[in-house]
C-alpha positions, 0 to 999 in steps of 0.5 A: 503543495501536496498533490495526489496522482497515479503513476505508472511504468514511465515513473519506475525510477522514482517509485523504486527510489522512494521505495528503498527510502521507506523500506531500506532493508525490505524493498521490492526487486525491480522485477517485481515493479516491472511486472506489477506496474505493467499489469492493468489491475494494479494501480500505484497512487502517489502523493507528491510534493512537486515532482518528489514522491512523498507518499504511495499506495499501490493496490492490485484488483483481484476482481473475478479471482479472489474478489478483493482489493489488495493493498500491496504497499503503503508508505509515507516519506520519513519527513512527511509522517504524521501529517495524514498522508497515509489516511488520505491515500488509504481512501483510494482503496475503498474508492477502487473497492467500490468501483469494482463492486467488491466488498473486501480489501486485504492488507498486511503489516509487520507486527512492530508497525504500530502506526500502520496497525493503528491506521488500518484500525482507524480506517475500519480494518479488522485484524484477521490473523497474525502469521508468524515469520511472514516477513524477512529482512528481519524475520518477523510475524505479519498482522493481516487485516481486512476491511468489509463493506457494510 
């Protein structure tokens, strides 16, 4: 049975393992995870099946600085894709935006990630710009999306 919960620095090993599974050539370094998981403005939402992470949404609250919620990472385990997990997880960004009194959410994805681009568009995000050579491993353009509250 799938369950949604928040995880923190104590679950860093499982978080890193999941990140490497979903992004085998472009995963985050341990030091990045340690720094961000220790920041009170960052929230890591996980969809779990038992003790196993099968989906995640990692967001950062820029209230008071840039005044938006930033989607840092969104991923679904390859065996669980197509089942609506990403859509359920991304709703947490809107809830955090509302709780914080903000009106924008920003996120990006690789130009080739058609599934993530469709999810953004289905959830009301608009393509703001495409930035060439935004990603490495491999080099690829990044599509930057914005959700604006009405």
